[in-house]
C-alpha positions in Angstrom: -59.8 23.8 -5.0 -59.6 22.6 -1.5 -63.3 22.3 -1.4 -63.2 20.0 -4.4 -60.6 17.8 -2.8 -62.7 17.7 0.4 -65.8 16.7 -1.5 -63.9 14.0 -3.4 -62.5 12.7 -0.2 -66.0 12.5 1.4 -67.4 10.7 -1.7 -64.5 8.2 -1.7 -64.9 7.6 2.0 -68.7 7.1 1.5 -68.1 4.6 -1.3 -65.6 2.8 0.8 -67.9 2.7 3.8 -70.8 1.5 1.6 -68.6 -1.2 0.2 -67.6 -2.3 3.7 -71.2 -2.2 4.8 -72.3 -4.4 1.8 -69.5 -6.8 2.5 -70.3 -7.0 6.2 -74.0 -7.4 5.4 -73.2 -10.3 3.0 -71.0 -12.0 5.7 -73.8 -11.5 8.3 -76.3 -13.1 6.0 -74.0 -16.1 5.2 -73.4 -16.5 8.9 -77.1 -16.5 9.6 -77.7 -19.0 6.8 -74.9 -21.2 8.1 -76.4 -21.2 11.6 -79.7 -22.2 10.2 -78.2 -25.1 8.3 -76.5 -26.1 11.6 -79.9 -26.4 13.2 -81.3 -28.5 10.4 -78.2 -30.8 10.3 -78.1 -31.2 14.1 -81.5 -32.9 13.9 -80.5 -35.5 11.3 -76.7 -36.0 10.8 -76.3 -38.1 14.0 -78.6 -40.7 12.5 -76.2 -41.2 9.6 -72.6 -40.1 10.5 -70.1 -40.7 13.3 -66.6 -39.2 13.7 -63.4 -41.1 13.3 -60.2 -40.6 15.3 -56.6 -41.0 14.1 -53.1 -40.1 15.1 -51.4 -37.5 12.8 -48.2 -37.9 14.8 -48.0 -41.7 14.3 -45.0 -43.3 16.0 -44.3 -46.4 13.9 -41.6 -47.8 16.1 -43.8 -47.9 19.2 -45.3 -51.2 18.2 -43.1 -53.9 16.8 -45.8 -55.5 14.7 -46.8 -52.1 13.2 -43.1 -51.4 12.5 -42.7 -54.7 10.8 -45.8 -54.2 8.7 -44.5 -50.7 7.8 -41.3 -52.2 6.3 -43.1 -55.0 4.5 -45.6 -52.6 3.0 -42.9 -50.7 1.2 -40.7 -53.6 0.3 -40.6 -54.6 -3.4 -39.2 -57.9 -2.5 -42.7 -59.0 -1.7 -43.2 -59.2 -5.5 -41.6 -62.0 -7.6 -39.2 -59.7 -9.6 -38.9 -57.1 -6.8 -40.4 -54.4 -8.9 -43.5 -53.4 -6.9 -44.6 -53.2 -3.3 -47.9 -52.7 -1.6 -47.3 -49.0 -1.8 -47.0 -49.2 -5.6 -50.7 -49.6 -6.1 -51.7 -48.1 -2.7 -49.4 -45.1 -2.6 -49.6 -43.4 0.8 -48.3 -40.1 -0.7 -51.4 -40.0 -3.0 -54.0 -41.0 -0.5 -53.5 -44.8 -0.7 -54.1 -45.2 -4.4 -52.1 -44.9 -7.7 -54.8 -42.8 -9.5 -54.9 -45.4 -12.3 -58.0 -47.0 -13.6 -56.3 -50.4 -13.0 -52.8 -51.1 -11.8 -49.8 -52.7 -13.4 -48.5 -56.0 -12.0 -44.9 -57.1 -11.3 -44.2 -57.8 -14.9 -44.8 -54.2 -15.8 -47.3 -55.1 -18.6 -50.3 -56.9 -17.1 -53.0 -54.9 -15.4 -55.5 -56.1 -12.8 -59.2 -56.2 -13.7 -60.4 -53.7 -11.1 -59.5 -50.4 -9.6 -57.1 -50.5 -6.6 -59.1 -48.9 -3.7 -57.4 -46.9 -1.0 -56.1 -48.6 2.1 -56.8 -45.5 4.2 -59.4 -46.2 6.9 -59.8 -49.7 5.4 -59.4 -51.6 8.6 -63.0 -50.9 9.5 -64.6 -52.0 6.2 -67.2 -54.8 6.3 -65.0 -56.8 4.0 -62.1 -56.2 1.6 -61.9 -56.0 -2.2 -64.8 -54.8 -4.4 -66.4 -58.2 -4.2 -65.7 -58.7 -0.5 -63.8 -62.0 -1.0 -61.5 -61.2 1.9 -63.1 -60.9 5.3 -60.4 -58.8 7.0 -57.6 -56.5 6.1 -55.2 -59.1 7.2 -56.7 -61.6 4.8 -56.5 -59.1 2.0 -52.8 -58.3 2.7 -51.7 -61.7 1.7 -53.8 -62.1 -1.4 -52.2 -59.7 -4.0 -48.8 -61.1 -3.2 -49.6 -64.5 -4.7 -51.9 -63.2 -7.3 -50.5 -64.1 -10.8 -51.4 -60.7 -12.3 -50.3 -58.6 -9.3 -47.2 -59.3 -7.3 -46.8 -62.7 -8.8 -45.1 -64.6 -6.0 -45.5 -68.3 -6.9 -46.6 -69.4 -3.5 -46.4 -68.5 0.2 -43.4 -70.7 0.9 -41.5 -69.0 -1.8 -41.8 -65.6 -0.1 -41.2 -67.0 3.4 -37.9 -68.6 2.3 -36.9 -65.3 0.7 -37.6 -63.3 3.9 -35.8 -65.8 6.1 -32.6 -65.0 4.2 -32.8 -61.3 4.9 -31.1 -60.1 8.1 -33.5 -57.1 8.5 -36.5 -59.4 8.7 -34.8 -61.9 11.0 -34.6 -59.0 13.5 -38.0 -57.4 12.8 -40.0 -60.6 12.9 -38.3 -61.6 16.1 -39.1 -58.3 17.8 -42.7 -58.6 16.7 -43.1 -62.2 17.6 -40.6 -62.8 20.4 -42.1 -66.0 21.7 -42.1 -67.9 18.5 -39.2 -70.2 17.5 -39.6 -69.4 13.8 -41.5 -66.1 13.6 -41.1 -65.6 9.8 -44.4 -67.1 8.6 -46.9 -66.0 6.0 -49.6 -65.6 8.6 -47.4 -63.4 10.7 -46.6 -61.3 7.6 -50.3 -60.7 7.0 -51.0 -59.8 10.6 -48.1 -57.3 10.6 -49.2 -55.6 7.4 -52.7 -55.4 8.7 -51.5 -53.9 12.0 -49.7 -51.1 10.0 -52.7 -50.5 7.7 -55.0 -50.2 10.7 -53.1 -47.1 11.8 -53.9 -45.3 8.5 -56.9 -43.3 9.8 -57.5 -39.9 8.4 -59.9 -37.6 10.4 -60.9 -34.4 8.6 -62.8 -31.1 9.1 -66.0 -33.1 8.8 -65.1 -34.9 12.0 -64.5 -31.6 13.8 -67.9 -30.5 12.7 -69.5 -33.7 14.0 -67.8 -33.1 17.3 -69.4 -29.7 17.6 -67.1 -27.1 15.8 -69.7 -25.3 13.7 -67.0 -23.3 12.0 -65.3 -26.4 10.6 -67.4 -26.4 7.5 -68.3 -23.7 5.0 -71.9 -22.8 4.2 -71.6 -24.5 0.8 -70.3 -27.7 2.5 -73.3 -27.7 4.9 -75.7 -27.2 2.0 -74.0 -30.1 0.3 -74.3 -32.3 3.4 -78.0 -31.6 3.7 -78.5 -32.4 0.0 -76.5 -35.5 0.4 -78.9 -36.6 3.1 -82.2 -35.4 1.5 -81.4 -36.8 -1.9 -80.9 -40.3 -0.4 -77.1 -40.8 -0.7 -77.2 -42.0 2.9 -79.1 -45.1 1.9 -75.7 -46.6 1.4 -73.1 -44.1 2.4 -73.5 -43.9 6.2 -71.4 -44.6 9.3 -68.0 -43.3 10.3 -66.6 -44.0 6.8 -69.6 -42.9 4.8 -69.8 -46.3 3.2 -68.0 -49.6 3.4 -70.7 -51.1 5.7 -72.7 -53.0 3.1 -73.0 -54.4 -0.4 -75.3 -53.0 -3.1 -76.2 -53.5 -6.7 -74.4 -51.0 -8.9 -77.1 -49.8 -11.2 -80.4 -50.1 -9.3 -82.4 -48.2 -11.9 -80.2 -48.5 -15.0 -77.3 -50.5 -16.4 -74.2 -49.0 -14.9 -72.2 -49.4 -18.1 -74.7 -47.2 -20.1 -73.5 -44.2 -18.0 -70.0 -45.1 -17.0 -69.1 -46.2 -20.5 -67.2 -49.2 -19.0 -65.5 -51.2 -21.6 -66.1 -54.5 -19.8 -69.2 -55.6 -17.8 -68.1 -56.8 -14.4 -70.5 -59.2 -12.5 -69.1 -58.2 -9.1 -69.9 -60.5 -6.2 -71.7 -63.0 -8.5 -68.3 -64.1 -9.8 -67.4 -65.2 -6.2 -70.5 -66.9 -5.1 -72.5 -67.6 -8.3 -75.8 -66.5 -7.0 -78.0 -64.7 -9.6 -79.2 -62.0 -7.2 -75.5 -61.0 -6.6 -75.0 -59.9 -10.2 -73.5 -56.4 -10.4 -73.3 -56.2 -6.6 -70.2 -54.6 -5.1 -69.0 -53.4 -1.8 -70.1 -49.8 -1.2 -66.9 -47.8 -1.0 -66.0 -45.4 1.7 -66.2 -41.7 0.7 -63.3 -40.7 2.9 -60.7 -38.8 0.9 -62.8 -39.4 -2.2 -61.6 -36.1 -3.7 -58.1 -37.6 -4.1 -58.8 -41.3 -4.9 -60.1 -41.2 -8.5 -60.7 -42.4 -11.1 -63.9 -43.8 -9.7 -66.0 -47.0 -9.5 -64.8 -50.6 -9.5 -63.2 -50.2 -13.0 -61.9 -46.6 -12.7 -64.2 -45.8 -15.6 -65.0 -42.2 -14.5 -62.3 -39.6 -14.0 -64.3 -36.6 -12.6 -65.8 -36.6 -9.1 -68.6 -34.3 -10.4 -69.5 -36.9 -13.0 -69.3 -39.7 -10.5 -71.7 -37.9 -8.2 -74.2 -37.3 -11.0 -74.0 -40.9 -12.3 -74.6 -42.3 -8.8 -77.7 -40.2 -8.3 -79.1 -41.4 -11.6 -78.1 -45.1 -11.3 -78.9 -45.6 -7.6 -81.7 -43.1 -6.8 -83.2 -42.4 -10.3 -82.7 -38.7 -9.5 -81.2 -36.0 -11.7 -79.1 -33.6 -9.6 -79.3 -29.9 -10.4 -76.0 -28.2 -11.1 -76.2 -26.4 -7.7 -76.9 -29.7 -5.9 -74.0 -31.3 -7.7 -71.6 -28.5 -6.8 -72.7 -28.4 -3.2 -72.5 -32.2 -2.7 -69.0 -32.2 -4.3 -68.0 -29.4 -1.9 -69.3 -31.5 1.0 -67.4 -34.6 -0.2 -64.2 -32.6 -0.3 -64.6 -31.8 3.4 -64.0 -35.6 4.0 -60.3 -35.3 3.0 -58.0 -35.8 5.9 -54.2 -36.1 6.3 -52.2 -39.3 5.9 -49.8 -39.5 8.9 -46.5 -38.0 7.7 -44.5 -40.9 9.2 -46.4 -43.4 7.2 -45.6 -41.6 3.9 -41.8 -42.0 4.4 -40.1 -45.0 2.9 -38.4 -46.9 5.7 -34.7 -46.1 5.7 -33.7 -49.8 5.6 -35.8 -50.4 2.5 -34.7 -47.2 0.7 -31.1 -48.1 1.2 -31.3 -51.8 0.3 
């Protein structure tokens, strides 16, 4: 009987050892493959990508303009009926978006015509809005406030007079603009909101990899990055933000609405400058945090990131991705997700208590 138990023990140990050996062999093979992808990526990724740097432990009170912009960003009194703030459509707790196809305005009924893009990392975009009609993030900050379907403030003076009657803003504007006799102006408001938004930078594991940490990405993410480059996605999605550096026609090889099923055809930049070659041209979005900022495209017509990736390959590159390529590219894109500074996600006490 003892011999039987001994034999069984030996068999069990052998099976366990074989299982461990197989697992170790698999890990070694993956590690070798991963190192091979590192070599391939090392040769090309520097031509397309650059790391970004941000402060996870953001001190909002260290800069008076940033602190003022932080309060303004969250204050619903920047809308006519005091129902929505900048954060309503660009919620910092959900990666700077509201995850709606289009956003509701101050009246709670009217929706804007385009998807609200994330404000994260937006300070370094080539321009603002899908059609680029605002040159800087400061210009953009002032435009939704007086938009009749967004925050619905009748005019700039209306809001300035409202703010001049609020003790909180008498103090905060004075601290931010100590040399000005009357610091509460619409221009100063825009600059302050822009100063706050420029702090919303979200480095990720991808940046760690670019800076030399080869363990920062998984094998699948590395495969996805190489596919992303080889397929041609880097034609538009390059630079520190993987996009936001240029404008491009949406639907180079096909009509975009045929694949996105968009209910309305949007002319893009054409509606701003009325030049025929600008029809269906939009700002190329950044892919930072793209995992969290759906639904996708200028009209929020596509919910799934996987579907958006396949549609883009077909529309822009006339290329049909294989299921494996799609899966790997999506995995890579998820490595671009960073962290919103915790301090920025907290509603200012003075606003929360008003």
